[in-house]
C-alpha positions as MATLAB code, in Angstrom:
seq = 'MIGGGPTVLVERALHELGSAARPGDIERLTASFKQTYLEQETALTTLFPGAISCLEHLKNHDVSIGLCSNKPELSCTQLLADLGIEHLFSAIQGSGSGLPMKPNPAALLAVLRRLDTEPANALYVGDSKTDVDTARAASVPVALVNGGYTVAPARALGADWVVECLADIPSIWQ';
ca = [
       3.773  -11.261    1.943;
       2.932  -13.425    5.611;
       2.601  -10.916    8.669;
       0.000   -8.287    8.660;
      -2.969  -11.134    8.863;
      -5.753  -12.381    6.111;
      -6.690   -9.838    5.008;
      -3.505   -7.971    3.949;
      -2.493  -10.823    3.112;
      -5.014  -11.680    0.703;
      -4.630   -7.776   -0.603;
      -1.525   -8.810   -0.897;
      -1.523  -11.458   -3.480;
      -4.459  -10.481   -5.453;
      -1.933   -7.119   -6.514;
       0.693   -9.616   -6.706;
      -1.475  -11.314   -8.807;
      -2.068   -8.429  -10.316;
      -5.682   -8.481  -10.163;
      -8.363   -5.663   -9.139;
     -10.953   -7.126   -6.363;
     -14.824   -6.800   -7.177;
     -16.886   -5.921   -4.165;
     -16.943   -8.890   -2.177;
     -13.795  -10.174   -2.666;
     -11.596   -9.731    0.045;
     -14.395  -10.527    2.615;
     -14.834  -13.780    0.850;
     -11.408  -14.625   -0.090;
     -10.270  -13.534    3.362;
     -13.616  -16.417    5.521;
     -12.394  -19.563    2.957;
      -8.261  -18.572    3.805;
      -9.700  -18.768    7.889;
     -11.476  -21.792    7.138;
      -8.378  -23.399    4.701;
      -6.611  -22.587    7.569;
      -7.996  -23.889   10.294;
      -8.232  -27.285    8.355;
      -4.321  -27.275    7.533;
      -2.827  -24.846   10.475;
      -0.027  -27.108   11.681;
       0.218  -28.845    8.255;
       3.777  -26.542    6.974;
       4.061  -24.806   10.339;
       7.992  -25.763   12.265;
       9.849  -23.277   14.419;
      12.403  -21.428   14.146;
      15.829  -22.038   14.227;
      16.830  -22.452   18.252;
      13.333  -22.414   19.327;
      13.704  -25.382   21.312;
      16.963  -24.454   22.910;
      15.622  -20.662   23.855;
      12.303  -22.498   25.585;
      14.030  -24.805   27.252;
      17.021  -23.079   28.319;
      14.848  -20.380   29.860;
      11.924  -22.297   31.253;
      15.095  -24.381   32.897;
      16.397  -21.761   34.075;
      12.616  -20.418   35.789;
      11.761  -18.369   33.529;
       7.771  -17.554   32.599;
       7.105  -17.803   29.298;
       3.649  -16.335   27.868;
       2.701  -15.858   24.233;
       0.817  -13.076   23.001;
      -0.908  -13.265   19.470;
      -3.725  -12.405   16.965;
      -3.801  -15.933   15.993;
      -7.354  -16.950   17.194;
      -6.551  -19.121   21.039;
      -7.261  -22.515   20.267;
      -4.938  -22.226   17.480;
      -2.332  -20.934   19.286;
      -2.883  -23.804   21.627;
      -2.897  -26.432   18.843;
      -0.572  -25.288   17.354;
       1.786  -25.280   20.274;
       0.629  -28.930   21.052;
       1.051  -30.145   17.353;
       4.607  -28.821   17.980;
       5.248  -30.490   21.476;
       5.447  -27.308   23.294;
       2.278  -26.057   25.292;
       4.093  -27.498   28.237;
       6.868  -24.876   27.893;
       4.348  -22.177   28.083;
       3.045  -20.822   31.573;
       0.387  -17.721   29.913;
      -1.267  -18.082   26.424;
      -3.127  -14.690   25.056;
      -4.554  -15.634   21.768;
      -7.561  -13.617   19.313;
     -10.919  -13.952   20.514;
     -11.554  -13.174   24.714;
     -12.591   -9.885   23.360;
      -9.176   -7.591   23.617;
      -8.265   -5.479   20.710;
      -5.765   -6.578   19.033;
      -2.007   -6.581   18.491;
      -0.079   -3.971   18.346;
      -2.712   -2.476   21.630;
      -0.840   -3.569   24.035;
      -3.853   -4.518   26.684;
      -3.226   -8.359   25.392;
       0.123   -8.458   26.437;
      -0.571   -6.761   29.830;
      -2.845   -9.846   29.998;
       0.241  -11.787   29.773;
       1.533  -10.524   32.103;
      -0.167  -10.228   35.375;
      -0.438  -14.173   34.471;
       2.768  -14.424   34.463;
       3.141  -12.084   37.458;
       5.526   -9.672   35.927;
       5.689   -6.453   35.417;
       6.549   -4.695   31.818;
      10.389   -3.353   33.344;
      10.981   -6.930   34.115;
       9.630   -8.530   30.341;
      10.673   -9.590   27.455;
       9.115   -9.358   24.280;
      10.180  -11.337   21.153;
       8.945  -11.133   17.471;
      10.099   -9.829   14.458;
       8.239   -7.884   12.818;
       7.195   -3.958   12.825;
       3.974   -4.862   15.410;
       5.905   -6.159   18.294;
       8.037   -3.201   18.814;
       4.589   -1.088   18.774;
       3.078   -3.910   20.912;
       5.937   -3.920   23.164;
       6.520    0.438   22.754;
       2.699    0.691   23.877;
       3.010   -2.020   26.532;
       6.421    0.014   27.709;
       8.168   -3.884   27.807;
      11.712   -4.016   26.310;
      11.547   -5.797   23.113;
      14.190   -8.326   20.786;
      13.018   -8.910   17.409;
      14.963  -12.725   15.526;
      16.949  -11.332   12.506;
      14.734  -13.066    9.724;
      11.159  -12.575   10.630;
       7.973  -11.755    8.124;
       8.732   -8.205    7.919;
       9.365   -5.918    4.516;
      12.154   -3.366    6.138;
      15.245   -5.374    7.912;
      14.567   -6.118   11.945;
      17.494   -3.610   12.432;
      15.507   -0.443   10.773;
      11.884   -1.730   12.730;
      13.558    0.540   16.628;
      13.692   -3.190   18.769;
      16.386   -3.239   21.904;
      18.118   -6.707   20.640;
      18.114   -7.684   16.918;
      19.101  -11.588   17.406;
      20.220  -14.576   14.337;
      18.657  -16.728   16.116;
      15.932  -18.061   19.046;
      18.874  -19.425   20.609;
      20.521  -15.955   21.053;
      17.409  -15.470   23.651;
      18.891  -15.769   26.733;
      22.509  -14.978   26.132;
      20.133  -10.950   26.539;
      20.069  -11.690   30.378;
      23.693  -12.310   30.761;
];
């Protein structure tokens, strides 16, 4: 049910439960979810397999790494700190800064400016259709990790590359 943001998650959950939303239910439940998420956000969070080796390999080869998310920027920063990987990122862009959310390319382009990287020289790594749409809108090549938050298979979403594990990402440059 994950993917598309909190409102979509609430709508999907209500549908799955066979419950019709009354006026105001979606907004109330979404607000409640967001508050609970802020309180519990990293308790059950784990990294995708191969994430650490991928990030460390890239950093050790002087590749600047940025994060572009629709999650609130403070949540992104806290999550990276809780996972012990914040030192591997040179630029972080989350929501709440006034930039439109993905798939609008503005946030991704802001990250690339901070990394002093042209779109054609970057690689956007994600796991969903929104990630492909964001990369395409910014003219950035895109790789998807199979098994992410998407209804359709990653291979059907139009990425330039699809990998089984994040540890495979560095091989795209070889």
